Residue, then its C-alpha position, 0 to 999 in steps of 0.5 A: m940386356r941385362d938391365r932387360g933381364g937378359q942373359p948371356e948364353i955363349p958357351t965357355k972354351r974347353n980349356r977354361r977351368i971353370r966353365h958355366s952351362v948354356q941351355r941349348p934350346l936357348y943357345a941354338l935360337r941365339n945361333r940361329i938369329e945371329r946367322c939372319i943378322n950376318r945373312l942380312k948384312n950381305c945386303r951392302r946397304v943394310a951392311t953400311r946404312y946409306d940411309h939417313t932416316a931410321s924409317s928408311f933404313l928399316g924399310f931396307v932392311q925389310l926389303a932384304a928379309i923379304r929377299l932372304w925369305i924368297s930364296f928360303v922359300h924357293a929353294a925348299 
């Protein structure tokens, strides 16, 4: 990621002597993306990647994302 210009936004542990500052809005966005990926991995087919082609795998990731989105919209 550093080659692409990304920076790590992982907070250091509280018991470390040298603590790095973390941008809270950027960390919150990272956390939201990580939780979304974890929910997508709840779909067994996405987590284990049964599909042999990239386009087929992308299709099932999109279906899982649509399923999550629909459950989010109907819960609100």
